[in-house]
C-alpha positions in Angstrom: 18.1 13.1 18.1 17.7 10.4 15.7 15.2 7.6 15.9 14.4 4.7 13.8 10.9 3.1 13.2 10.1 -0.2 11.3 6.9 -1.4 9.9 5.8 -4.6 8.1 2.6 -6.1 6.9 0.2 -8.8 7.5 1.2 -11.3 9.9 -0.5 -14.9 10.4 1.7 -17.5 11.9 1.2 -21.2 12.2 4.9 -21.7 12.4 7.5 -20.0 14.3 9.4 -17.2 12.3 13.3 -17.0 12.0 15.0 -13.9 10.8 18.2 -13.5 9.0 21.1 -12.2 10.9 20.9 -9.0 8.5 17.0 -8.6 9.5 17.7 -9.2 13.0 20.0 -6.2 13.2 17.6 -4.0 11.7 14.9 -4.8 14.6 17.5 -4.2 17.0 18.6 -0.9 15.5 14.7 0.2 15.8 12.9 2.1 18.5 9.6 1.0 17.4 8.9 -2.5 15.6 5.4 -2.7 14.4 3.4 -5.4 12.4 -0.2 -6.2 11.4 -1.5 -9.0 13.5 -4.0 -10.4 10.9 -6.1 -12.9 12.7 -7.2 -13.6 16.2 -5.5 -16.2 18.2 -7.0 -20.1 18.2 -9.2 -21.7 20.4 -11.5 -18.7 21.8 -14.6 -17.4 20.3 -17.1 -18.6 17.4 -16.9 -18.1 13.9 -18.9 -15.0 12.6 -21.1 -15.9 9.5 -19.4 -13.9 7.0 -17.9 -14.4 3.0 -14.5 -15.5 3.0 -11.9 -17.3 4.9 -12.0 -17.3 8.7 -8.2 -17.2 9.9 -6.9 -18.0 13.3 -3.4 -18.1 14.2 -1.2 -19.7 16.9 -1.7 -19.0 20.6 1.9 -18.8 21.1 2.0 -15.8 18.5 2.7 -12.9 21.2 5.7 -14.6 22.7 7.0 -15.4 19.2 6.5 -11.5 18.0 7.8 -10.2 21.5 11.2 -12.6 21.0 11.7 -11.2 17.5 11.5 -7.5 18.7 8.0 -6.1 18.0 6.6 -3.7 20.3 3.8 -2.2 18.3 0.7 -4.4 16.9 -2.1 -3.2 14.7 -5.2 -5.2 14.5 -7.3 -2.7 12.7 -8.2 -5.6 9.8 -10.6 -7.4 8.3 -10.1 -10.8 10.0 -9.5 -9.7 13.6 -13.4 -10.3 14.4 -13.4 -13.6 12.4 -14.4 -15.3 16.0 -16.4 -12.4 17.0 -16.0 -10.2 19.9 -14.8 -12.8 22.2 -12.2 -14.0 19.7 -11.0 -10.3 19.4 -10.8 -9.7 23.0 -8.7 -12.6 24.0 -6.2 -11.8 21.2 -6.0 -8.1 22.6 -5.6 -9.2 26.1 -2.7 -11.7 25.0 -0.4 -9.1 24.0 -0.7 -7.5 27.7 1.9 -5.1 28.2 2.4 -4.4 24.7 0.8 -1.6 22.5 -2.1 -2.7 20.4 -4.0 0.0 18.4 -7.0 0.2 16.0 -9.5 -2.1 18.0 -11.8 -2.5 20.8 -14.6 -0.2 21.6 -15.0 2.8 19.9 -12.9 5.0 22.4 -10.1 2.4 22.1 -10.1 1.7 18.6 -10.6 5.3 17.5 -8.1 6.7 20.1 -4.4 8.0 19.5 -1.7 6.2 21.1 1.3 8.6 22.2 4.8 7.4 22.8 7.0 9.9 24.1 10.7 9.0 23.1 13.7 11.3 24.1 11.0 14.0 24.3 9.5 13.4 21.0 6.1 12.6 20.8 4.9 10.0 18.3 1.4 9.3 17.7 0.0 6.2 16.2 -3.3 5.6 14.5 -4.7 2.3 12.7 -7.7 2.0 10.4 -9.2 -0.8 8.2 -11.7 -0.6 5.3 -15.3 -1.3 5.7 -15.7 -5.1 6.9 -17.6 -7.6 9.0 -15.6 -6.7 12.1 -15.6 -2.5 11.3 -16.9 0.1 13.9 -19.7 1.3 11.3 -22.7 1.5 13.6 -23.3 -2.4 13.5 -21.4 -3.0 16.7 -19.9 -1.8 19.8 -16.5 -3.5 19.5 -14.4 -4.1 16.4 -11.9 -2.4 14.4 -11.8 1.4 13.8 -13.0 2.3 10.2 -11.0 4.5 7.8 -14.3 6.2 6.5 -16.1 6.7 9.9 -17.2 10.4 9.9 -15.2 10.9 12.8 -11.8 10.1 11.2 -10.7 13.4 9.6 -11.8 15.5 12.6 -9.9 13.2 14.8 -6.6 13.4 12.8 -6.8 17.3 12.8 -7.3 17.1 16.4 -4.5 14.5 17.0 -2.1 16.5 15.1 -2.0 19.0 17.8 -1.2 16.5 20.3 2.0 15.1 18.9 5.4 15.9 16.9 5.0 13.0 14.5 1.6 11.5 13.4 1.9 8.0 11.8 -1.5 6.5 10.4 -1.7 3.0 9.3 -4.5 1.7 6.9 -5.6 -1.9 6.2 -7.5 -1.4 2.6 -7.3 -2.1 -1.0 -8.0 -4.7 -3.7 -6.2 -8.0 -3.0 -3.1 -9.2 -5.3 -3.3 -6.1 -7.2 0.2 -4.3 -7.3 -1.2 -0.5 -7.6 -3.9 1.2 -5.6 -7.2 1.9 -7.0 -7.6 5.7 -7.6 -10.2 6.1 -4.6 -7.8 5.0 -2.2 -5.0 7.1 -3.4 -6.9 10.0 -2.8 -8.1 8.9 0.4 -4.7 8.5 1.7 -3.9 12.0 0.5 -6.8 13.4 2.3 -5.4 11.7 5.4 -2.0 13.7 4.7 -4.3 16.7 4.3 -5.7 16.4 7.7 -2.5 16.2 9.3 -0.7 12.8 9.1 3.0 12.9 8.6 3.0 9.3 6.7 0.4 6.7 5.7 1.4 3.1 5.8 -0.8 0.6 4.1 -1.3 -2.9 3.9 -4.0 -5.7 3.1 -3.7 -6.3 -0.7 -1.2 -9.1 0.2 1.6 -7.7 -2.5 3.7 -4.9 -2.3 2.6 -1.7 -4.1 4.5 1.6 -4.8 5.4 4.7 -2.7 4.6 8.2 -3.5 5.4 11.8 -1.9 2.4 13.9 -1.6 3.0 17.5 -0.2 6.6 16.5 0.7 5.1 13.6 2.9 5.1 9.8 2.0 2.3 7.6 1.3 3.3 3.7 1.3 0.2 2.0 -0.3 0.9 -1.6 0.7 3.7 -3.5 2.4 2.2 -6.9 1.4 2.7 -9.8 3.4 5.3 -10.2 6.0 4.9 -14.1 7.1 1.6 -15.2 6.2 0.8 -19.0 6.8 -2.3 -21.0 5.6 -3.4 -19.3 2.2 -0.8 -19.7 -0.2 2.9 -20.6 -0.7 4.1 -18.9 -3.8 7.0 -16.5 -4.3 4.7 -13.4 -4.7 2.6 -14.2 -1.6 6.0 -15.1 0.7 7.4 -11.1 -0.5 7.0 -8.2 1.3 8.3 -4.9 2.3 9.9 -3.6 5.3 9.6 0.1 5.9 11.9 2.1 8.1 11.6 5.9 8.9 14.4 7.8 10.2 13.2 10.8 12.6 15.9 13.5 13.5 14.3 16.0 16.1 10.8 15.2 15.5 11.0 15.4 11.7 10.7 12.6 9.6 14.0 12.8 7.3 14.4 9.8 5.4 12.3 6.5 4.4 13.9 3.4 3.3 12.1 0.3 1.9 13.7 -3.3 1.8 12.0 -6.4 0.3 12.0 -9.4 2.4 11.1 -13.0 1.4 10.0 -15.9 3.6 11.4 -19.2 2.8 10.3 -21.8 5.0 10.3 -20.2 8.5 13.0 -17.8 7.8 12.7 -14.3 6.5 15.3 -12.8 5.0 16.3 -9.3 3.1 16.4 -9.5 -0.6 19.3 -8.3 -2.5 19.4 -4.4 -2.7 19.4 -4.4 -6.7 16.6 -6.4 -7.1 14.5 -4.7 -4.3 15.3 -1.5 -6.2 14.3 -3.0 -9.7 11.0 -4.1 -8.2 10.3 -0.7 -6.3 11.0 1.4 -9.2 8.8 -0.5 -11.5 5.8 -0.3 -8.8 6.5 3.5 -8.3 6.9 4.0 -12.1 3.2 2.5 -12.4 2.0 5.4 -10.1 3.9 8.3 -11.6 2.4 7.7 -15.2 -0.9 9.0 -14.9 -2.4 7.8 -18.2 -1.0 4.2 -18.0 -1.9 4.0 -14.3 -5.5 4.7 -15.0 -5.4 2.5 -18.1 -3.9 -0.5 -16.0 -6.6 0.2 -13.3 -9.4 -0.1 -15.9 -8.0 -3.1 -17.5 -7.6 -4.8 -14.0 -11.2 -3.9 -13.1 -12.7 -5.5 -16.0 -10.3 -8.7 -15.5 -11.7 -8.9 -12.1 -15.3 -8.3 -13.0 -15.1 -11.2 -15.3 -13.3 -13.4 -13.1 -14.6 -12.6 -9.6 -17.5 -10.2 -9.1 -19.9 -11.1 -11.8 -20.3 -14.3 -10.1 -20.5 -12.5 -6.7 -23.4 -10.7 -7.9 -25.1 -13.6 -9.6 -24.3 -16.1 -6.7 -26.7 -14.3 -4.0 -29.7 -15.1 -6.1 -28.6 -18.6 -7.3 -28.0 -17.2 -10.2 -25.4 -17.7 -12.9 -22.4 -15.5 -14.7 -21.2 -18.3 -16.9 -22.6 -21.3 -18.3 -19.9 -24.2 -17.9 -20.7 -27.5 -17.1 -19.0 -27.0 -13.5 -21.0 -23.8 -12.8 -24.4 -25.4 -14.1 -23.8 -28.5 -11.6 -23.2 -26.1 -8.8 -26.0 -23.9 -9.9 -28.2 -27.1 -9.7 -27.3 -28.0 -6.2 -27.9 -24.5 -5.0 -31.4 -24.8 -6.6 -32.5 -27.9 -4.8 -30.7 -27.7 -1.4 -30.2 -24.0 -0.8 -32.7 -21.3 -2.1 -32.0 -18.6 0.1 -30.7 -15.2 -0.7 -27.2 -15.2 0.3 -27.4 -11.4 2.1 -23.6 -11.8 3.3 -22.5 -11.7 0.1 -24.5 -9.1 -0.9 -23.3 -7.0 1.8 -19.7 -7.9 1.1 -20.4 -6.5 -2.4 -21.5 -3.3 -1.8 -20.4 -2.2 1.6 -16.6 -3.0 1.3 -15.4 -0.2 -0.5 -12.5 -2.0 -2.5 -15.1 -4.2 -3.7 -17.7 -1.6 -4.6 -15.1 0.8 -6.2 -13.6 -1.8 -8.4 -16.8 -3.1 -9.9 -18.2 0.5 -10.6 -15.2 1.1 -12.5 -15.6 -2.0 -14.4 -19.1 -1.4 -15.0 -18.1 2.3 -16.4 -15.6 0.6 -18.7 -18.1 -2.2 -19.9 -20.7 0.3 -20.6 -18.4 2.1 -22.7 -18.4 5.3 -20.5 
């Protein structure tokens, strides 16, 4: 007995998507079609106090995704709580009759969703890195946190309840085409504890794939259809992952690149896809080159972003340009408060902490 399972990355809709005929055929051939619903629906809830953008998407999203063939929705991500408990719960309820994973109270968010198809038991879990909506002890409703102390034990227990265990994680450094070593280690741990495949998203770009103990780790599927932040070729290119399962075992994995042009999503040419994926995977397989590449990215991100992020909470300056001095003067006059949200953002969200730690180690010459 063979089943096809399909997974895509981040979804934020301000417009109604259309599929090319080839893409639509892949959805129709798949038993499970899953995407990451990256933002709550508009019109409900109050914006939370946080660092970074506050996102919403059209209230028609559940109907649009249903019409396209989606039947499983991940909500364990860093924006689903942008409009608080009310906005998150409304979004969950709007998908009534469909399966939503990774959010709710602790029992819901960390719970295993089991779907039995032709007597094969599929288990689905979804987690996100720490964030303003994470179930990390600060709230009773939110999204499952990948580094919560219960996660490893849960996965070992859930492993015994299903034939195939699929774990999705929303984590990583944004706009970087390789995972940092800490996430590679964590995703491998998930395999060690019982996951059959680990599927990542959040960086907004496609990252490579590797086999670990004969099981697959796909580090980032990138954006599938993400309106409102950017409109570049990189932002509008994502990956579509298809798992082939035969008699309860993952027999094969396929990745196709997709691109959004206007409101239409299409498959990229196979040769172009293979070229891109080969380049991404080669960065992971060359251990020495990979670490040097990550170190260079960490230092560059420190100078471009994080030095400012650490100076700003205390009304400090990381660089002395006319523009930064003007903004500094404005803060001194009109806002002398410490920005505790930004400090929390720097030290509590794993990707931010780990990339800064790496940069500082390199800058200190360690």
